[in-house]
N, C-alpha and C positions, 0 to 999 in steps of 0.2 A: 562820459560812454561809457559800456560798459562793454567788456572782452573776454570770450569766452577761451580756457589756455586747457590746453590737453594735459591731462595725468602725467607725471614723472616718471610713479613708481611704477606703471606698467611694464611688465617686460616678456621678451619673448621666447615661450618654452624650448629646453632644451632638445634640440634634433635628436630623435631617437635610429639608431640602425640594428638591424636584423643581418647578421652573418651567418650563415651553415659553415659547418665545418668549421667553427672559432676555438677549437680547445688545442690545436696544436699546428706547428709547419707556417704553410703561407697563412691561412685563416688567423692563427693566433697573433701574428706580427701584423695583420692590416687589423685586426682588432683591436690593438694597443696603439696602432699608429690612429685609429679611429677615435679612439678616446681622446689621444693628446687633442685632435682637432677641436676638442672640446664638445663631443657628441657621448649620449648613453649607448650603452650597446647591449642589443639580446644575442648571446651567442649558442648554436647548437654543437651538440658532440653526440656521437653515435654511441660507443660504449664506455668512454675512461669518463667516467662523474668526478674523477679526484682531479686529472690534469682540467678540465672543464671549470670546476670552482677554484684553480689555482690562478687562472685567469683571469674570473670574475674578480679576484682578490687583488692583481695586477692591477686590473682596471679601477678599482674601488681605492688604490692607494694614489692613483692620479688625482682624486677628487670627481669621478665621475662615477655614474650609478650602472650596475651589471647586472645580468640575470643568464643563468644557462638552462637549456632546456633540451630533453632528448628527442633526438628525430633521427628516423633512419630513412634518408634521403632519397634510397632506391626504392622506399615502401610506399607506392604512392596512396595506397587504400588507406595510409594512416595520415593523410593530409588536412583532412578535412576535420578529425579529433585536433591535431596539432594547431590549426587556424585557432578553434576553441581556448587552447591552451595560450597562444600569443595574448588573444583577446582578455583572456582572466588576469595573466602577467600584466598587461599595461595597464589595466584598472587597478590592480593590488600595489603595485612597484609604483607607478606613476601616476595614478588617479586620472588615465585619458584612453579615449578609444582606439588612438590610429598611430600609427608608427611611421617614419620619414624616407627611411633607405633600406633598402635588400640587397645583399649581396650573393650571390649564388655561386659560392666558392666549394662547398664539400664536394670531395672526388675522390677516386682509388685509381689506381696506374696498375696494367694487367700487361705486361710483356710476352707477345707471342704471336709467330709468324702466321702468315695467312693460311699454311697448310696444317699448323698448330692449334689455333684457335677453335675451340669448342663453342657450341650454342650458349651453354651457360655463360661463360666467359662474355660472348656477344651482350649476352640478355641485361647481364650486372651491369656491365661499363654503360649500356644505352640506358637502362632504368636509372643511374645514378646522372651521367652527365648529358640527358637531352631529356630524357621523357619528364626524369623528376624535375628538371630546371624550369620545364615548361606546366608543369601542372602543380608546383609549387607557388610560381608564380602567380599562377592562376589564383589559387586557395587564399593567397595572402593580398592580392590586390586590392579586395574591399576594404581592409586596414589600413592601408597605406595613405599617407595624405595628398590630395594632389597637389603638383610642385614636387614631388620626391626625385628620387634616382634610383634604378636598375643598375646593378654592376653582375654582369656576367663573367664568368672565368673562360679563357680559352686555353690554347697553346702554342707556342710556337711550331707546333706538329702539325698545325693546322695549313701552315704556309710551306715548310720544308717536309723531306720524307726522310726518315728513318726507321731501317727494318724490324720488326717487332711490336708495331705502334699503328697499325693500318686502321684498326677498328677505335681505338681514342682518338686519334688524328682525324677520321672522318666523323668522328661526332662531334668533333671540338669546331668541325667546318658547317656541321648544323647547328650550334649555340651562336656562330658567328651570324648565319643568316639569319636564325630566329632574333637574334637581337635587332637586327633592322626591323624586321615585323613589329617588334612589341614598342619599338622607338616610334614608329609611323602610328600603331593603333591606341598607343597613350599619349601619343603628344595633345590631342584634346584635352587630357587631364592634366597638361603642365609636367608629365613625368619623362625624364630623360633615362634613356637605355643605352649604355655603352657596353663594349666588352675589352678585358685587359687577357692580354696574351702572354705569360710568362715564357722566358727561354727555359735553360735547362738549370735547376735551381737546386742547391746544395740542401737536401730536408730529408727524410725519412719516407716520402712519396715514394712509391715503386720500390719499397724495401730498402732505399736511401742508396741506391745503386751511383747517381751522380754525387753525392757526398763521400760513398765509402769505398766507390772502384777508383783506385788511380788510375789505368789505366781510362777509363770512361772519363774521367773529370779531365785527363789532357787532353783526351781528342775534344773535349767542348771547349776547353782555354785555347787551343789553336785553333779553333773555327768563327771563335767569338772577337770581334773588331779590339774590345775592352781589354781584351787577353785573360780571362780567368772565367770560372761559369761563376753564376748567380748565386747569392744569397737571400734568405727572408726579406730582410732588411731592402732590399732592392724593390721588391715586389710591392708590402703593405701601403709604402708613404703613397706609390702610385693611386692604387685602391681609393686611400683616405681622402687625397687629393681631388678625384673627380667627384667627393660628396661635397666640396668646399663652395659658396659662392662664384669665387673665382673662375670654377668651370663650370657655371649653369649653363651656359651655351653649347659645349660639345653634347653632342647626340646622333646616336646610332654609328657610332665610331668604334673602329677597331683601334687598340692601344697595343701597342705591342713592347714589351719590356726585356729584353735579350741579351742587352750589352752588344748589339750589331753580330746576331750568331747568323751563321751563314750568309752574308752578303752579298 
């Protein structure tokens, strides 16, 4: 009796994650956690190519492949050309046509009261945190594998209100609603979409206020159940874990990682 056996040398391609703003802060930390989970990484940077290349080298030291690409996520008109660059990078570096995971992480912080906020500040925040997320995802989805994942980044400021963050918080609320619509519309492709909402984190974001302002840091610590402000390592692991097979059934959800801020 003749039996057919399946070759044992077949291998599953290494997943590839694309993370925007991956050269520093939370994005860098998430990129490193993603690499430690056994994935390759394409990361973007806006202006500091040296910082991005340093992260690429750290990822390669972990035994994973990585590549850095320049992108201003607030410049929607550049997204078509960026998608072409991603396509070329996939072909040249991985000999593949598609990637698996998209993390819309890039962001900026502008602190201004309602009466002080200018139209230029409003537009800059909107272009990066909402309009950019929508249209970059739209531009890259044709290059994503079915069964992939998208993670958008929100903020605890979409749940609680602190003076000076009205525009930022409102836009992050928009991202959370957008995430549910993306999950609904991309479900037929098997693409899960979730949003991670960090609390106050000690990085250089927004001028490094939480990290460098002792009074603000103490305020955050006093209003967080776990008694301290967050650090990048509190967030990167959450992002990476949502890309693993163990969390394949999590979809359309808001995951807040704030240590229990303002409970």
